[in-house]
N, C-alpha and C positions, 0 to 999 in steps of 0.2 A: 603746509605740513599736516598730515592727517592725525587727528586726535579722537579719542572715544570719550564722550561726556555723559556722565550719569546725572540726570535731573530728578530729584525727588519732588513730589508734589507737582509734577508738570502737567497734570490734567486740571489744576486749579487756575485761578485768574491769572496772576503774574506768571506763574510758571508756564502756562501754555503760551503766553506772549513771548516769553523769553525763548522757548523751544522753537517756535516759529522764526523768531529773529535769528538764532544760531543757524538754522536750516537754510535761511536765505543768504546770510552773509558768509557762512562757511560750509558750502555744499559738500566739501570733502570729509566733514566731521560725521562720525557715527554717533548718533544720538540714542541714549536709553532713557526712557521716562519710567521711574517708579512711582506708583501711586495706588493707594488702597481704595480710592474712589468713595470717600465719605460724601455726605450730602453736598459739600462744596467742590468736589472734585468731579468732573464730568468728562467722559470719554469723547463726547462730541466737540469739546473745545479743541481736540487734536485731529479733528477730521481732515484738515487741509494736509496733514502729514502722513495719513494712513497708507498711502501708495508710494511713499518715499523708501526706497530700498536702504537708505542709511538710518532709517528710524526703527525702533523697536519699543514696544509697550510691555511693561512688567507689572502685572497686578499683584502687589505686595505691600506690607505694612512696615514702615521704618522701624518698628519695635520688634520685628522678627530677625533675629540675628542671622539665622542660616540664609534667608532670603536675600538680606542685604549684602551679606559676604559674597554670595554667588553673583549677585548683580554687579558688584564692584570688581569682579575678575576682569583684567585687561583694561580697566578704566585708567584715563590719564587725569581727567578733571571731574570733580564732583561739585555741583551747584545745588545747595540743600535748602529747598523751600518748604518742604512738608512740615506743617504745623497747623494747630488750631489757632485761630487768630481773631475770633470775635469777642470783644471785651465783655458784652453782656452775657454771652454764654459762659465765660469764665467765672463770672460773679455767681451765676446760678449753679454751675457745675464744673468746678475747677479740676476735677480728677482727670478728665481727658487731656487737659492742658499740660498737667504735670507729666503724664505718662507719655504723651506724644512729643511735647516740645523739649522736654528735659531728657527723659529716658531714650526717646527716639533719637535725639542728637547724640547721646552717649554711644548707642549701637552704631550709628554712622561713623562716628570718630574712631571707635574701636576697629571697625572694618577698614577704615582708611589707614590706620596704623598697621595693620596686618598685611595689607596689599601693597602698601608703598606708592600711593598716588602722587602725581606732581603738584596738584593744587586742590584746595578744598574751600569753596566759598560758602560761608554760612549767611543765610539771609536773616537779619534781626529786624528791629524796628526802632523808631525814634522814642516809642513809649518806654524804653528802657531807663531813659534819663529822668522820667517824671515830668512835672510841670515846670515850664520856664517862665517865671514871674517877669523877667526882663532879659534883655540879651539873647544870645543863642548858644546852645550846647556845642562844645567841641568834642572830639573823640577821647579827650582826657577828663571830660567831666564825669563826676561820679554817677553810677548807676542807682537810681532811686525809684523803682517801679511802684506804681500805685495800685494796679489791678493784679489779680492772679494771672491774667494773660501776660502783662508786662513782666511779672516776676518770673514766669516760665521762660520768656525769651532771654531775660537777664541771666538766669541760670544757665541756659544754653550757651550764651555768649561766654560766660566764665569757664564753662567747660571746655568750650572750644580754645580759649586762650591757654588754659592748663595743659591741654593735649599738645599745643605747639611748644610750650616752655618745658614741659616734662619729656615728651617723646619725640618732639620735632615734626609732628604732623603739620604739613604745609598749609595751615589755616589762613584765610582772610575773612574779615567780617564786614558786612555792609548794613548800615542802619538807615533805612530809607524814611521819608516823611510819608503822610497820608497819600496813598496811590489811588488813581481812579482811571476809568477807561471802559470800553466794552467787555462784556463777558465777566464783570465782577458780580459775585453772587449777591443777590439783592436782600441782604441783611445789613449791609453797609449803607451809610447815609445816602450817598447819591443815587444808586439804583433803587434803593428801598423807597426813598421819597418820589423818584421819578415813576415808578410803577403805581404807587398810591395816587400820585397826581393824575395819572392817565385814567384812573377809575374814580376821580373826583372824591377821593377819601382824604380825611385830614392827615396833616403831616405832624406826627408827635415830636415835637422838638424839646429836647431836655432843657430844664432850667429856664435861663433867660435868653438862651440862643446865642450868647455872646462868647462861647468858647471858641478860640482861635486855633486854626490848623493851617500848616504849610502844605499846600496840595501839589502833588507830583504826578504828571501824566505817564501812564504806564509805558508809553514809547520811550520817554527820556529815562524812565527807571530801568528798563532792560538794556539800553545803551550804557547806562552807568555800570550795571553788573559785569557786562562785557568788558568794560575798561578795566574794572578791578580784576577781573578773572585774568586778563592778559597782560596788564601793566602793573597791577598793584604790588606792594612790597609784602612778602609773606610775613605773617605775624602780626600785621596791621589791621586797624578797623578804619572804615571810611563812612562818613555821613553823606547821604544823598538828599539834598534839598531841592524842592521845587521853585523856591523863591515866590510863592504865592500864598502869603498869609491872608486868609479870609475867615470871618466869624461864620459859625453854623447857620445863622440866619441870613447872612448875605448869600451863601451858597443856596440855601432853600429858595430865596427870591429868584436867583438866576434860573433855577430848575423850573419854577412856575412861570416865569416870563417867557422861557423858551417854548414852553407847551401851551402858552396862552391861557393859564389858569389863574385864578384869583389868589391874591395873598392871603385872604380870609381862611384859606385851608390850612394855614399854620396854626397848630394847637400846641400851646406850652404845657409840658407835663412835668411831673416830679423829676428832679435831677437823679442821675444814677450815683450809687455810692462811689466815692473816691475818684469823682470825674475831674481828670486834669484840666485846668483852664486854658493853658496855651502850650503849644509845641513850636520849637524853633531850632533849627540846625545851622551850624557853620559848616559849609562844605568846601572850604578853601583847599583842604588837603586832596580832595578828589579832583578839584578843577586844575591843580598842578599836573595831573596826569593828562590833561587835555579834554576832559568832558565839561560840558555845561548843559543846562536844559535848553530845550529848543521850542517846546509848545507854549503858545500863548493861552494863558489859563481860560478866559472866558470863551474863547473860540473852541479849545479842546472840550470844555464842560458842555457847550451847547451841541457839539458834534456827538459827545457821549450820550446826553440825553436823547438826542435824535435817533442814535442807534437803538436805544431801548425801545423808543416809540415804533421803529420800523422792524423790530425783530421779536414780536410777542411770542412767536414760536419757541424762542429760547427760553424765556421766564415763565410763560404760562403754566407749565408742568410743575413749577416750584410754588406757585401760589398757595395750594392747600397746605403744604408743609410749612409755609411761612405763617399762614393763619393759625395752624396749631401751636407754632412756636410762640407768636405774639400773645396768644391766649395764655400760655404757660408764664410768659414774663408778666402779664398783667395780674395774674393770680399771685405771683411771687412778691410783686411790689404791694399788692393789697395786704398780703400776710405780713410783710414788714411794717406796714403802717399800723396794723392792729397788734403788733407784738408777737405774732405767731412764729 
């Protein structure tokens, strides 16, 4: 059956992988990507789809009510990725996170309410639950965000739930664990450390490096979203777990070993404020729908690291921007230490 799908943030990391996945699995679907192309949204991420007659790109901001309303005309499904997502950036400059993640989601939900779409999948994060000292979070666990980023996503979650309960907007929420894979913008741990290691630069590891994350390969992530989009119960939230809990220092060592670089490149730096110690999700509810992760963690990580090593043309244009950003971060932390 033909469907029209609007994917916000579809030029970003996970959004572009999801758009490619839909195009391959459902060639009859008409796909619309709406993306404002911030520093993390790149049109070249969608290069494989540019000649697809069922693909259209809309250069617009999710905070633009008119543009969003027009983009949603005739749409059956919405998958809402568009968001600011980097925790460090949210600590330094939370404004963009509140306006994009919360207000932008409000604009999307309002347009969905007015146009009468069939399904609206909101992409959230495991960080809305805060740190898991023991056990694993279920979808009924309280939201206890630690960073402005996590708080902005929790706010968006609550708005989505409210629009379902108040207006009947057909919302579904997914809360994935840490995702990795090719084309992830190199400010996140795996691509950032990979690019630095390729240049024999130190890997600045926060605190003692013992923070635990559950890692989810992007291919498994997009399959999970597809499962929720087509089989999930409207009004429900679904956790997406990778089942791969590793400490940050373990991940750093795998990256270095894959590239044949010495572990002496690891450099411990001051921990960031409000840094959650551990994330863990119970994904039983999603598995009942027939999904489970397929990627073997170390193999997928090694393949991801190798992708960055083999595609410098993708990340080299970003290096100057990254250098300026890291300098800003260092100055901010120096100011915090001296009380400025």
